[in-house]
Each structure stands twice: as structure tokens, then as C-alpha cells.
PAFI-726848 format. One line per 2 residues: their letters; for each residue x, y, z of N, C-alpha, C, O. Coordinates in Angstrom, 3 decimals. Layout:
<atoms>
a	X:Y:Z:X:Y:Z:X:Y:Z:X:Y:Z  ...
</atoms>
This chain:
<atoms>
ma	-95.014:-35.195:62.247:-93.754:-36.052:61.378:-93.305:-35.589:60.091:-94.037:-34.960:59.326  -92.383:-35.823:59.900:-91.461:-35.939:58.526:-91.436:-37.024:58.068:-91.073:-37.871:58.885
ft	-91.727:-37.488:56.837:-90.980:-39.016:55.811:-89.931:-38.412:54.865:-90.338:-37.873:53.835  -88.792:-38.451:55.092:-87.836:-37.598:54.203:-87.258:-38.596:53.779:-87.171:-39.601:54.484
lq	-86.584:-38.522:52.175:-85.978:-39.364:51.357:-84.977:-38.122:50.922:-85.248:-36.965:50.602  -83.264:-39.062:51.076:-82.252:-38.043:50.334:-81.851:-39.103:48.982:-81.222:-40.159:49.053
ik	-82.444:-38.440:47.728:-82.267:-38.954:46.419:-80.897:-38.876:45.806:-80.768:-37.824:45.180  -79.724:-39.723:45.777:-78.293:-39.441:45.206:-78.227:-40.392:43.408:-78.536:-41.550:43.126
kr	-77.801:-39.492:42.718:-77.573:-40.184:41.557:-76.112:-41.030:41.507:-74.988:-40.636:41.817  -76.629:-42.558:40.917:-75.226:-43.327:40.982:-73.909:-42.795:40.068:-73.729:-41.607:39.803
lf	-73.191:-43.682:39.718:-71.902:-42.784:38.570:-72.717:-43.267:36.944:-73.071:-44.347:36.471  -72.768:-41.699:36.418:-73.198:-41.583:35.100:-74.744:-41.015:35.045:-75.247:-40.679:33.972
gk	-75.221:-40.963:35.886:-76.350:-40.540:36.159:-76.682:-39.149:35.596:-75.703:-38.578:35.116  -77.860:-38.466:35.545:-77.765:-36.830:34.816:-78.554:-36.381:36.428:-79.024:-36.982:37.394
ni	-78.343:-34.943:35.986:-79.082:-34.062:37.132:-80.278:-33.471:36.154:-80.146:-33.438:34.931  -81.429:-33.020:36.822:-82.452:-32.629:36.645:-82.368:-31.684:35.777:-81.261:-31.156:35.675
ei	-83.528:-31.163:34.863:-83.784:-29.665:34.608:-85.394:-29.558:35.089:-86.371:-30.154:34.633  -85.266:-28.152:36.650:-86.614:-28.166:37.229:-87.712:-28.017:36.595:-88.742:-28.248:37.229
ne	-87.820:-27.588:35.160:-88.968:-26.941:34.414:-89.607:-28.542:33.734:-90.779:-28.780:33.441  -88.834:-29.150:33.658:-88.821:-30.736:32.650:-89.637:-31.227:33.850:-90.815:-31.565:33.731
fl	-88.883:-31.257:35.164:-89.422:-32.281:36.149:-90.606:-31.880:36.355:-91.462:-32.678:35.974  -91.142:-30.524:37.020:-92.608:-29.729:37.660:-93.162:-30.195:36.261:-94.241:-30.566:36.722
kn	-93.250:-30.400:35.253:-93.931:-30.482:33.986:-94.585:-32.223:33.818:-95.748:-32.509:33.533  -93.633:-33.042:34.045:-93.869:-34.484:33.991:-94.151:-34.956:35.172:-94.523:-36.124:35.282
tg	-94.005:-34.016:36.419:-94.874:-34.587:37.318:-96.264:-33.976:37.500:-97.105:-34.561:38.183  -96.524:-32.792:36.892:-97.660:-31.825:36.709:-97.696:-31.259:38.191:-98.858:-30.928:38.427
mr	-97.074:-31.079:39.014:-96.664:-30.142:40.223:-96.478:-29.329:39.828:-95.899:-28.995:38.794  -97.221:-28.542:41.048:-96.773:-26.309:40.785:-96.078:-26.845:42.094:-96.009:-27.944:42.643
fg	-95.630:-25.675:42.332:-94.474:-24.724:43.064:-95.040:-23.649:44.013:-96.115:-23.093:43.783  -94.114:-23.319:45.318:-94.323:-22.215:45.506:-93.096:-22.086:47.033:-92.540:-23.147:47.314
sy	-92.829:-21.158:47.697:-92.682:-20.904:48.944:-93.430:-20.261:50.464:-94.354:-19.448:50.464  -92.875:-20.757:51.523:-93.662:-20.088:52.389:-92.973:-18.600:52.722:-91.810:-18.303:52.449
dd	-94.034:-17.660:53.429:-93.496:-16.947:53.961:-93.063:-17.048:55.289:-92.618:-18.102:55.745  -93.185:-15.835:56.048:-92.751:-15.894:57.721:-94.678:-16.420:58.589:-95.017:-16.876:59.681
qe	-95.173:-16.141:57.741:-96.975:-16.919:58.530:-97.203:-18.081:57.400:-98.270:-18.304:56.829  -95.982:-18.763:57.203:-96.830:-20.345:56.485:-97.809:-20.410:55.615:-98.584:-21.309:55.285
ml	-97.597:-18.894:55.171:-98.596:-18.925:53.596:-97.795:-18.864:52.282:-96.930:-18.060:51.934  -98.221:-19.732:51.765:-97.715:-20.259:50.210:-97.715:-19.043:49.589:-98.679:-18.278:49.629
ri	-96.479:-18.770:48.899:-96.389:-17.818:47.908:-95.902:-18.478:46.590:-94.800:-18.950:46.313  -97.125:-18.369:45.800:-97.490:-19.642:44.396:-96.056:-19.058:43.413:-95.746:-17.876:43.263
ge	-95.342:-20.259:42.833:-94.386:-19.941:41.776:-93.111:-19.207:42.035:-92.283:-18.817:41.212  -93.111:-19.091:43.384:-92.041:-18.864:44.033:-90.744:-19.584:44.605:-91.154:-20.732:44.771
sv	-89.507:-19.563:44.972:-88.688:-20.713:45.127:-87.477:-19.805:46.231:-87.011:-18.705:45.932  -87.154:-20.544:47.473:-85.954:-20.293:47.949:-84.829:-21.129:48.304:-84.832:-22.326:48.591
dh	-83.626:-20.108:48.226:-82.526:-21.090:48.086:-82.531:-22.197:47.564:-81.717:-22.929:48.126  -83.116:-22.732:46.663:-83.111:-24.092:45.708:-84.183:-25.019:46.040:-83.997:-26.105:45.491
sm	-85.419:-24.962:46.865:-86.013:-25.585:47.678:-87.392:-24.903:47.470:-87.492:-23.697:47.247  -88.285:-25.621:47.543:-89.753:-25.287:46.585:-90.661:-26.395:47.988:-90.247:-27.347:48.648
vl	-91.941:-25.708:47.961:-92.915:-26.935:48.211:-94.151:-26.881:46.678:-94.756:-26.027:46.030  -93.993:-28.294:46.699:-94.775:-29.165:45.700:-95.934:-29.524:45.910:-96.081:-30.307:46.849
yn	-97.195:-29.086:45.113:-98.465:-29.392:45.579:-98.934:-29.851:43.927:-98.367:-29.584:42.867  -100.458:-30.806:44.242:-101.041:-31.076:43.542:-101.611:-30.460:42.964:-102.588:-31.106:43.344
pr	-102.425:-29.078:41.734:-103.420:-28.365:41.964:-104.946:-29.575:41.920:-106.112:-29.263:42.164  -104.485:-30.777:41.580:-105.923:-31.038:41.190:-106.530:-31.896:42.077:-107.576:-32.487:41.809
rl	-105.821:-32.023:43.321:-105.799:-32.769:44.490:-105.109:-32.125:45.378:-103.980:-32.615:45.381  -105.231:-30.905:46.476:-104.558:-30.447:46.947:-104.094:-31.486:48.522:-104.847:-32.336:48.998
gr	-103.150:-31.242:48.907:-102.892:-31.734:50.630:-102.021:-30.892:51.429:-102.183:-29.709:51.732  -101.163:-31.604:51.697:-99.720:-30.776:53.032:-99.139:-30.088:52.192:-98.923:-28.950:52.610
gi	-98.681:-30.337:50.872:-97.467:-30.162:50.160:-96.476:-30.602:50.587:-96.338:-30.977:51.751  -95.457:-30.637:49.556:-94.408:-31.732:49.601:-92.858:-30.664:49.580:-92.710:-29.935:48.600
ff	-92.052:-30.653:50.420:-91.023:-30.235:50.004:-89.524:-31.042:49.772:-88.890:-31.925:50.350  -89.316:-29.932:48.212:-88.098:-30.617:47.864:-87.049:-29.801:47.622:-87.193:-28.675:47.147
dy	-85.929:-30.310:47.930:-84.700:-29.456:48.045:-83.563:-29.829:46.972:-83.002:-30.914:46.824  -83.420:-28.890:46.418:-82.130:-29.282:45.180:-81.076:-28.612:45.311:-80.176:-28.931:44.535
kn	-80.830:-27.662:46.133:-79.888:-26.996:46.602:-77.815:-27.837:45.822:-76.752:-27.543:45.275  -78.581:-28.860:46.380:-77.020:-29.786:46.094:-77.169:-30.719:44.486:-76.547:-31.774:44.367
rk	-78.076:-30.170:43.296:-78.198:-30.947:42.047:-77.112:-30.840:41.701:-76.645:-31.976:41.782  -76.253:-30.077:41.294:-74.997:-30.331:40.561:-74.387:-31.055:41.337:-73.341:-31.123:40.691
kg	-74.149:-31.842:42.490:-73.593:-32.839:43.091:-74.290:-34.712:43.132:-73.879:-35.765:43.618  -75.942:-34.147:42.046:-76.640:-35.310:42.061:-77.495:-35.655:43.146:-78.087:-36.733:43.098
sy	-77.664:-34.786:44.255:-78.156:-34.908:45.398:-79.753:-33.953:45.744:-79.945:-32.739:45.815  -80.572:-34.977:45.880:-81.611:-34.087:46.529:-82.578:-34.641:47.541:-82.357:-35.787:47.934
ev	-83.421:-34.117:47.928:-84.362:-34.181:48.942:-85.696:-33.988:49.040:-86.156:-32.846:49.007  -86.223:-34.723:49.128:-88.224:-34.684:49.254:-88.760:-35.360:50.263:-88.590:-36.549:50.533
sm	-89.664:-34.269:51.028:-89.949:-34.671:51.938:-91.757:-34.531:52.205:-92.393:-33.593:51.724  -92.394:-35.614:53.031:-93.773:-35.434:52.992:-94.239:-35.262:54.558:-93.422:-35.744:55.343
qi	-95.385:-34.672:55.155:-95.570:-34.656:56.496:-96.543:-35.492:56.335:-97.169:-35.685:55.293  -96.721:-36.117:57.581:-97.366:-37.399:58.222:-97.991:-36.785:59.107:-97.384:-35.822:59.578
pt	-99.269:-37.049:59.620:-100.351:-37.256:58.684:-100.431:-36.174:57.641:-100.244:-34.981:57.880  -100.761:-36.752:56.307:-101.320:-36.248:54.788:-102.213:-37.067:53.952:-102.057:-38.286:54.019
tp	-103.045:-36.636:53.242:-103.854:-36.790:52.374:-102.947:-38.137:51.942:-101.742:-38.318:52.117  -104.203:-39.251:51.153:-103.770:-40.797:50.561:-103.283:-40.207:49.009:-102.348:-40.828:48.503
ae	-103.851:-39.056:48.224:-103.508:-38.857:46.880:-101.751:-38.020:47.161:-100.794:-38.139:46.396  -101.780:-37.140:48.589:-100.416:-36.816:48.050:-99.331:-37.927:48.702:-98.145:-37.624:48.571
ir	-99.653:-39.237:49.420:-98.369:-40.197:49.372:-98.478:-40.847:47.834:-97.615:-41.563:47.326  -99.571:-40.489:47.289:-99.337:-41.359:45.722:-98.317:-39.960:45.350:-97.131:-40.025:45.673
df	-98.727:-38.994:44.817:-98.028:-38.020:44.801:-96.453:-37.821:44.834:-95.817:-37.248:43.949  -95.870:-38.430:46.097:-94.664:-38.643:47.154:-94.091:-39.594:45.985:-93.455:-39.231:44.995
in	-94.385:-40.599:46.261:-94.105:-41.513:45.430:-93.755:-41.492:43.781:-92.835:-41.996:43.137  -94.692:-40.832:43.472:-94.420:-40.488:41.660:-93.448:-39.307:41.668:-92.701:-39.170:40.700
iv	-93.411:-38.630:42.470:-91.751:-37.660:42.462:-90.522:-38.638:42.420:-89.496:-38.520:41.750  -90.848:-39.554:43.230:-89.043:-40.159:43.470:-88.836:-41.158:42.064:-87.790:-41.572:41.564
ke	-90.311:-41.374:41.629:-90.229:-42.259:40.638:-89.748:-41.464:39.403:-88.906:-41.916:38.627  -90.485:-39.939:39.230:-89.984:-39.051:38.218:-88.073:-39.142:38.271:-87.180:-39.464:37.488
le	-88.188:-38.606:39.805:-86.813:-38.233:39.818:-85.361:-39.874:39.233:-84.241:-39.848:38.724  -86.218:-40.910:39.668:-85.289:-42.294:39.221:-85.537:-42.189:37.373:-84.961:-43.014:36.664
re	-86.397:-41.149:36.771:-86.772:-41.733:35.522:-85.599:-40.695:34.701:-84.830:-40.982:33.783  -85.734:-39.840:35.179:-85.052:-38.687:35.034:-83.693:-38.836:35.168:-83.015:-38.652:34.157
ig	-83.087:-39.164:36.318:-81.306:-38.927:36.729:-81.012:-40.305:36.065:-80.166:-40.368:35.174  -81.775:-41.548:36.529:-81.066:-42.686:36.130:-81.157:-44.000:36.920:-82.144:-44.736:36.905
ri	-79.975:-44.229:37.646:-79.751:-45.256:38.848:-79.366:-44.197:39.697:-78.477:-43.390:39.424  -80.256:-44.209:41.058:-80.489:-43.592:41.886:-80.494:-44.278:43.307:-81.301:-45.199:43.436
di	-79.703:-43.955:44.392:-79.761:-44.558:46.080:-80.879:-43.819:46.477:-81.029:-42.751:45.884  -81.577:-44.071:47.200:-83.001:-43.395:48.178:-82.325:-44.188:49.742:-81.764:-45.252:50.006
kr	-82.718:-43.097:50.428:-82.063:-43.389:51.892:-83.346:-42.585:53.050:-83.476:-41.414:52.694  -83.754:-42.732:53.594:-84.704:-42.329:54.523:-83.814:-41.634:55.426:-83.139:-42.433:56.075
te	-83.594:-40.486:55.676:-83.232:-39.489:56.591:-82.960:-39.414:57.943:-81.990:-39.226:58.677  -84.567:-39.701:58.049:-85.066:-40.105:59.714:-84.399:-41.481:60.642:-84.272:-41.740:61.838
ng	-84.147:-42.006:59.641:-83.353:-43.142:60.185:-82.525:-44.273:59.617:-82.321:-45.333:60.209  -82.149:-44.016:58.638:-81.301:-44.350:57.192:-81.531:-45.560:56.569:-80.650:-46.308:56.147
kk	-82.704:-45.745:56.515:-83.255:-46.508:56.086:-82.929:-46.381:53.956:-82.982:-45.347:53.290  -82.699:-47.449:53.574:-82.726:-47.550:52.302:-83.815:-48.496:51.260:-84.065:-49.696:51.371
yt	-84.341:-47.539:50.251:-85.302:-47.721:49.601:-85.251:-48.387:47.806:-84.390:-48.147:46.960  -85.846:-48.805:47.742:-85.907:-48.712:45.757:-87.281:-48.100:45.526:-88.200:-47.988:46.338
vs	-87.232:-47.740:44.285:-88.627:-47.244:44.007:-89.788:-48.192:43.805:-90.948:-47.802:43.939  -89.435:-49.614:43.438:-90.457:-50.413:43.226:-90.877:-50.823:45.107:-91.980:-51.298:45.377
el	-90.157:-50.635:45.864:-90.042:-50.940:47.231:-91.275:-49.893:47.638:-92.370:-50.316:48.010  -90.986:-48.577:47.529:-91.772:-47.352:47.929:-93.224:-48.268:47.614:-93.881:-48.843:48.482
et	-93.588:-48.233:45.869:-94.351:-48.993:44.965:-95.475:-49.614:46.052:-96.683:-49.434:46.204  -94.390:-50.497:46.777:-95.477:-51.762:46.587:-95.770:-51.769:48.759:-95.944:-52.801:49.406
mv	-95.733:-50.432:49.319:-95.691:-49.733:50.337:-96.968:-48.949:50.463:-97.501:-48.921:51.572  -97.511:-48.319:49.473:-98.530:-47.474:49.758:-99.873:-47.862:50.424:-100.624:-47.024:50.922
ye	-100.155:-49.357:50.394:-101.143:-49.748:51.115:-100.690:-49.224:52.768:-101.458:-48.725:53.591  -99.285:-49.496:52.939:-98.819:-49.724:54.647:-98.480:-48.101:54.881:-98.287:-47.705:56.030
fd	-98.418:-47.216:53.795:-98.448:-46.033:54.513:-99.728:-45.389:54.473:-99.648:-44.169:54.332  -100.582:-45.738:54.535:-101.983:-45.504:54.241:-102.440:-45.942:55.591:-103.278:-45.243:56.160
iy	-101.942:-47.125:56.226:-102.418:-47.078:57.638:-101.402:-46.823:58.571:-101.735:-46.951:59.749  -100.387:-46.534:58.363:-100.016:-45.308:59.234:-100.494:-44.110:59.401:-100.906:-43.587:60.436
nl	-100.404:-43.571:58.027:-101.348:-42.404:58.085:-102.245:-42.208:58.707:-102.175:-41.164:59.355  -103.294:-42.882:58.839:-104.562:-42.820:59.837:-103.959:-42.886:60.909:-104.163:-41.904:61.623
kr	-103.036:-43.935:61.485:-102.934:-44.221:62.947:-102.360:-42.516:63.354:-102.617:-41.982:64.433  -101.316:-41.658:61.907:-100.644:-40.503:62.454:-101.869:-39.463:62.682:-101.711:-38.464:63.383
lh	-103.190:-39.785:61.997:-104.153:-38.894:62.135:-104.464:-38.644:63.093:-104.439:-37.459:63.424  -105.015:-39.884:64.218:-105.634:-40.211:65.002:-104.726:-39.455:66.336:-105.175:-38.738:67.230
ef	-103.151:-39.952:66.074:-102.540:-39.230:67.740:-102.222:-37.789:67.406:-101.949:-37.011:68.320  -102.245:-37.320:65.914:-102.044:-35.991:66.441:-103.355:-35.335:67.016:-103.369:-34.567:67.978
ie	-104.395:-35.720:66.334:-105.687:-35.242:67.043:-105.406:-35.359:68.454:-105.544:-34.404:69.218  -104.931:-36.751:68.903:-105.104:-36.633:70.468:-103.939:-36.507:71.482:-103.905:-36.868:72.658
dn	-102.981:-35.893:70.712:-101.786:-35.161:71.237:-101.804:-33.995:71.761:-101.341:-33.467:72.772  -102.658:-33.579:70.556:-103.102:-31.575:70.685:-104.307:-31.770:71.570:-104.441:-30.672:72.111
ek	-105.108:-32.445:71.942:-105.890:-32.836:72.835:-105.595:-32.665:74.411:-105.968:-31.768:75.167  -104.699:-33.964:74.705:-104.039:-33.975:75.743:-102.984:-32.836:76.239:-102.860:-32.712:77.457
ng	-102.352:-32.145:75.538:-101.268:-31.233:75.491:-102.265:-29.665:75.603:-102.015:-28.698:76.324  -103.352:-29.822:74.696:-104.356:-28.281:74.850:-103.765:-27.357:74.249:-103.566:-26.188:74.579
vp	-103.260:-28.407:72.593:-102.884:-27.249:71.927:-103.845:-27.340:70.727:-104.375:-28.405:70.409  -104.044:-26.216:70.093:-105.186:-25.727:69.234:-104.728:-26.986:68.079:-103.658:-27.594:68.101
qi	-105.815:-27.172:67.115:-105.643:-28.377:66.382:-105.667:-27.774:64.996:-106.596:-27.812:64.189  -104.117:-27.038:64.827:-103.747:-26.335:63.587:-102.503:-27.470:63.100:-101.629:-28.104:63.692
mt	-103.013:-27.316:61.527:-102.301:-28.431:60.973:-101.905:-27.261:59.714:-102.656:-26.434:59.198  -100.328:-27.551:59.416:-99.951:-27.109:58.117:-100.448:-27.274:56.674:-99.652:-27.991:56.068
la	-101.272:-26.953:56.049:-101.630:-27.231:54.702:-100.423:-26.855:53.402:-99.550:-26.018:53.632  -100.482:-27.422:52.330:-100.202:-26.960:51.206:-99.859:-24.980:51.175:-98.783:-24.405:51.010
ff	-101.231:-24.401:51.402:-101.423:-23.051:51.046:-101.187:-22.189:52.174:-100.739:-21.042:52.150  -101.557:-22.908:53.207:-101.584:-22.095:54.770:-102.440:-23.423:56.353:-103.400:-24.193:56.414
py	-101.511:-23.037:57.148:-101.836:-23.410:58.297:-103.724:-23.636:58.511:-104.498:-22.705:58.293  -104.113:-24.795:58.888:-105.191:-24.643:58.955:-105.932:-25.497:60.292:-105.589:-26.532:60.863
kf	-107.209:-24.479:60.528:-107.527:-25.187:62.104:-108.882:-25.992:61.934:-109.933:-25.641:61.398  -108.601:-26.949:62.437:-109.695:-27.561:62.025:-111.183:-27.526:62.919:-111.292:-27.307:64.126
kn	-112.001:-27.739:62.186:-113.487:-27.554:62.899:-113.709:-28.925:63.986:-113.275:-30.071:63.865  -114.704:-28.213:65.270:-114.828:-29.359:66.434:-115.231:-30.457:65.752:-114.367:-31.316:65.930
dq	-116.458:-31.038:64.779:-117.430:-31.563:64.492:-116.319:-32.460:63.481:-116.537:-33.671:63.439  -115.410:-32.052:62.852:-114.004:-32.852:62.151:-113.171:-33.508:63.358:-112.848:-34.696:63.344
il	-112.874:-32.683:64.334:-112.044:-33.367:65.036:-112.493:-34.390:65.504:-111.612:-35.230:65.685  -113.812:-34.808:65.878:-114.572:-35.417:66.665:-114.169:-36.716:65.620:-113.388:-37.649:65.801
yw	-115.006:-36.386:64.492:-115.340:-37.817:63.681:-113.630:-38.287:63.153:-113.498:-39.508:63.060  -112.036:-37.243:62.725:-111.393:-37.792:62.282:-110.860:-38.364:63.408:-111.666:-39.292:63.335
kt	-110.339:-38.591:64.207:-110.131:-39.075:65.986:-110.397:-40.668:65.839:-109.761:-41.663:66.187  -111.564:-40.469:65.200:-111.791:-42.028:65.575:-112.089:-43.117:64.060:-112.057:-44.339:63.913
cd	-112.409:-41.823:62.999:-112.344:-42.797:61.402:-111.587:-43.791:61.248:-110.734:-44.071:62.090  -111.763:-44.472:60.177:-111.605:-45.867:59.752:-111.361:-45.450:58.079:-111.153:-46.373:57.291
em	-111.396:-44.044:57.585:-110.390:-44.000:55.918:-110.518:-42.764:56.571:-111.164:-42.340:57.529  -109.288:-42.075:55.347:-108.715:-40.625:54.901:-109.711:-39.876:54.090:-109.569:-38.662:53.944
rd	-111.020:-40.711:53.385:-111.238:-39.985:52.338:-112.300:-38.371:52.914:-112.690:-37.322:52.402  -112.351:-38.828:53.791:-113.219:-37.243:54.571:-111.823:-36.187:54.655:-111.538:-35.144:54.065
fe	-111.256:-36.858:55.495:-109.972:-35.653:55.819:-109.351:-35.477:54.549:-108.736:-34.425:54.720  -109.110:-35.876:53.292:-108.687:-35.552:52.361:-109.580:-34.938:51.354:-108.933:-34.302:50.522
da	-110.634:-34.925:51.194:-111.412:-33.896:51.204:-112.061:-32.977:51.293:-112.574:-32.302:50.400  -112.116:-32.805:53.011:-111.788:-31.563:53.848:-110.466:-30.387:53.113:-110.482:-29.195:52.807
id	-109.535:-31.361:53.067:-108.135:-30.867:53.255:-108.030:-29.900:51.424:-107.523:-28.788:51.280  -108.613:-30.684:50.373:-108.723:-30.225:49.084:-109.822:-28.743:49.130:-109.726:-27.622:48.631
ev	-110.655:-29.289:49.826:-111.776:-28.119:49.395:-111.508:-26.794:50.227:-111.768:-25.698:49.731  -111.072:-26.899:51.287:-110.593:-25.420:51.805:-109.701:-24.645:51.232:-109.703:-23.416:51.295
qq	-108.852:-25.373:50.611:-107.905:-24.509:49.796:-107.993:-24.475:47.927:-107.073:-24.261:47.138  -109.508:-24.782:47.632:-109.316:-24.495:46.625:-110.063:-23.553:46.135:-110.556:-23.617:45.009
py	-110.209:-22.660:46.873:-110.788:-20.874:46.482:-109.110:-20.324:46.374:-109.139:-19.164:45.963  -107.870:-20.724:46.580:-106.889:-19.903:46.649:-106.070:-20.444:45.626:-105.023:-19.837:45.406
nf	-106.449:-21.971:44.609:-105.637:-22.753:43.964:-105.748:-21.587:42.609:-106.817:-21.662:42.003  -104.967:-20.759:42.200:-105.081:-20.719:41.049:-103.748:-21.061:40.214:-102.754:-20.478:39.782
ye	-104.201:-22.088:40.235:-102.861:-22.811:39.220:-103.307:-22.446:37.183:-102.468:-22.395:36.283  -104.467:-22.305:37.065:-104.722:-22.012:35.595:-104.169:-20.703:35.026:-103.704:-20.449:33.915
gt	-104.412:-19.716:36.445:-103.141:-18.853:35.729:-101.513:-18.822:35.685:-100.812:-17.889:35.293  -101.139:-19.951:36.137:-99.682:-19.369:36.511:-99.266:-21.379:35.702:-98.231:-21.933:36.072
eg	-99.975:-21.914:34.959:-99.649:-22.964:34.816:-98.195:-22.887:33.282:-97.149:-23.443:32.947  -98.910:-22.060:32.948:-97.122:-21.886:32.283:-96.466:-20.832:32.316:-96.049:-20.079:31.436
rg	-96.363:-20.843:34.197:-95.207:-20.300:34.200:-93.907:-21.135:34.468:-94.062:-22.319:34.769  -92.889:-20.722:34.402:-91.861:-22.084:34.486:-90.853:-21.617:35.715:-91.150:-20.583:36.313
hn	-90.124:-22.069:35.957:-88.907:-21.518:37.348:-87.356:-21.345:36.381:-86.802:-21.902:35.434  -87.217:-20.670:36.935:-86.047:-19.935:36.360:-84.759:-20.874:36.799:-83.995:-20.606:37.726
ds	-84.688:-21.903:36.031:-83.317:-23.414:36.434:-82.078:-22.569:36.267:-81.172:-23.323:36.623  -81.726:-21.809:36.038:-80.526:-20.878:36.027:-80.107:-20.293:37.233:-79.023:-19.712:37.278
i	-81.140:-20.412:38.624:-80.346:-19.200:39.593:-80.206:-20.600:40.470:-79.629:-20.593:41.557
</atoms>
């Protein structure tokens, strides 16, 4: 399930510079190939998958193909890690800081938000996120579907002991730790930290 926000600049708002945006958020980027493996440092059709190299989650989709019109889209998958929920809100907050006054609307239901409202919803997000993790596992079990989840870097198949614990857990710390740990061996951000994005394309 996705939680997707459309960000539109209001009158006199500015368009962002992608490299500045990436630097200020501390996020890295890549794009998926046909096997949903992340190609680090690449973007496709003015869109990218953002990830926090210090705490890896499932990846945050960022679409800026309508940047010249002052419109952006940012999306996270639910369930995700609590850290990534906070990264998601920080991204929207940085967009507002760079653009100026913005309108925020969820694409799935048309509901409007402000950055302040999103910041106060963190606890609500955490509760819903935990519920969706339980439902994700239960639905897969009921439908006989493998317990596979797309992470920031690649699809990941849950281990049996993880499934047993996560389907009834009362907090997300173990889930977040596992998602980060399994991806860190592939996290080569130190070697690409200075690599900018071609903002002219």
C-alpha cells in the first residue's frame, strides 16, 4: 500500500535544485531495474528512489518530471520502517523550505495536509504502520503468497522466525533493524557520496 503526496508550489514559489535537495535531506538515490534491484546513482524519466544510507528502509519514490510546473510527487510504501516515515516527512518539509508556500494533497484519497499536520501525525503513522505489517503477513499467508517485500535495494524474502515474530509484534524495532541489516552490505554510499545528480536532464 502506498502513501503518496502531490506537492504543488503556490504563487511566487520556487522550483527546487535536485542536487541541493539531495544534499539538504542527506538522502541518496537510485532507480530499479527489471528485477527491482537498485541501480545506485541513477534516475529514470525524472524520477528516483530515495534512501537514507544511515538507516535503510524500503525506499521513497520521488517524481520530479513536472518540476518546471512546480509539481512533485513523493511516495512511501506501507508497511515501512519508523525511520523511513520520519525521512518521508523530512523530505516534504525540505520541499516546503526550498519551494516556499506549497499545497499538499494525498493522491489516493484527495485529502489535504500541511507540513505541520504531517509532523503531528508521526505517532498515528507508527500505529497504522504496525497494523499494516501484521496485515501484510496475514494476507500473504492466507493467499499462499511468498513473504517477499521490496526494500530500497532489492526484494527480500522474510525468514520463518521473522514471520512468526512480526505477525504479532507490538513494535517495529526488530523489523527496522532487520531491514537495515540485510541491506547494509550493499550500501556503498561512502564511495558515491560526492556523486551529484545531473540536474540539467
